[in-house]
C-alpha positions, 0 to 999 in steps of 0.5 A: 587508494594505489592508483587513478585511471581517467578518461573523458567518461570513466574514471577507474580507482585502483584500492586495495583493504587495509586489513591484513586478515580474515576470519574463516566462514567455516571454523571462525579461525583467524585466517592471515596467510594469503593463498591467491589475489584476485581483482573485483570492479566495482561501479560506484556513484559517478563523478562529474557525470563520469562513471566511476569504477573500483577496481578492488584488489582481492585476497583469498586466504588459507584456513590453518585448521580446515583448510578451507580458502575464504576470500576476504568480504568487502564492507561496501559491497556484497559478494558477487554483485558488480556495484557497491552498496551506495551505488544500488541505493542510488539505483533503487532511488531511481527506480521508485517511479521509472522504469528498469530500461530508462533508469538503465540508460540513465545510470549506464547500466543494463536493465536486467542488471538494474532489474535483478539490483532492485529485486535484491534490494526489494528482499532485504527491505521487506523487514517482515517482522518489524511490520508485524510487530507493532501491528494493533489496527489492520486495514484489509482492501483489493485491488485488480490485478489484471483488468478484465480477469477478475483478479486481485491482490489483496493490501493489508495495512497498519492504519496506526503508521500508515504504512503496507504490512503485506500483499497477498495474491488474491483476495479469498477467504482461504488465502487470508485464514491460512496466511493469519493462522500461520503468523500464529495466535500471538499476532492474531490476539495483539490485533484491536481493531479491523478496517474493510469493505464488505466484501463477505470473505473479509467479514469471514476472515475477521470473525475466524482469526480476530474474534476480540477485533473491533470490526469497522466497516470502512465508511467510504464505501458504506457511504458510496452505497448510500449515494448510490440510492440518492444518484439513482434518484437523480437519474430518475429526476432527469429521465423525467425532466430532462429539461429542467435547469435545476437538475443539470449539475446535480450529479457530484454536488449532492455528494458533498456534505452541506457545510463544504459547499461555496455559495454558488453550489449552495445556489445551485442546490436551492434551485433543485430544492425549489423545483422538487423537495423530494431532493431536499428531503434526500439530500438532508437525510443523507447529511443526518446520517453523516452527522450520526458517524461524525458525532462522538458517543457510544457505539450504542447511542449510534445504532440508536440513531441509525434505528431512528434515521431508518424509521423516519426514512420509511414514515417518509417513504423514501424508497431509493435508499431501500437497498442501502437500508437493507445493507444498514441493517445487516451490518448495523454495529460494524458501522456504527463502530466507526464512532469509537476511534474514527477508524477508517481505510483511507490509509489503505486506499492511498496505498493503492494509488502507490501499487498503481503508480509502480505497475504504470512505470512498470508497464505492467508488471504482471509477476506478483512476487516482482510486484509484492517486493517492489511495492513493499520495498517502496513502501517501507 
């Protein structure tokens, strides 16, 4: 440090580097002859709410071998940047949940400078090789990128670590197959399990790229289909008897598992059972399906129990589960694979919320690459 200039709003610290030499980036020869000098003004962390600037005297050397004139590099700032590394980390931390314009107003920087800073930081923080290296159990899910446009992005997650692996611009089979094949055969062979929903391209991608992996259909989406049948039955009852008190509070109650109900909820449910025995039958059939998946057992045993469950529904003629049973019979083994290690896509659903929060604070962020970089850096 060679001097300090302070005003009510700023502090400027003049400084020079103590090293008297540098190495030529072209030939690697040590350079000691100074050819020219220049000054860099770098924004640093505030002190007592005053903006701090480092005014650094930078030397340009002349290489004795190749004649090039390298400028000495600063260990605390990137070349051609107007801020230090720690200032960049500070601004990026602000941008995790706020828009560029808001952060710019807080730290006293132009919004475009903040945007460039964040995107540069995101590009350096991707660390894709490290994300791929430890991946064993893969989660695949999609999220609407533009509401009402049928435009989806695809999220790939590491189910073991709960982190995001990458984001793809769409959920088409061709896109996913090309992406995984570009990563190489060794990467595809290291995947031991894949969890996804019933979107047919996902199932085709798993069969094509990960034939050795265990496919597990996400339990949330499977139970959602089961609940849709139960809810259709509830709506039918409400239509047939709109004034019946026992049905009024069943909309979300019948979706909860029995052991999670409060005493008041149990009373409401028992009142509905007293009015219509079919409600009780349907509810406990759904409970039995949960018990099959919750029980630690072999996949073959779970499949046999599912077959018995289907047979019981057919004997009792519970028709509102027909659509779900058709899905269950088509995908019985991937659904039953849940009993192996309880693999689900819950981690991916949590990361979906992260993507939504980033999009909201950025007022949409329609550019896919910018959204991808920002989410990847924050989720890493």
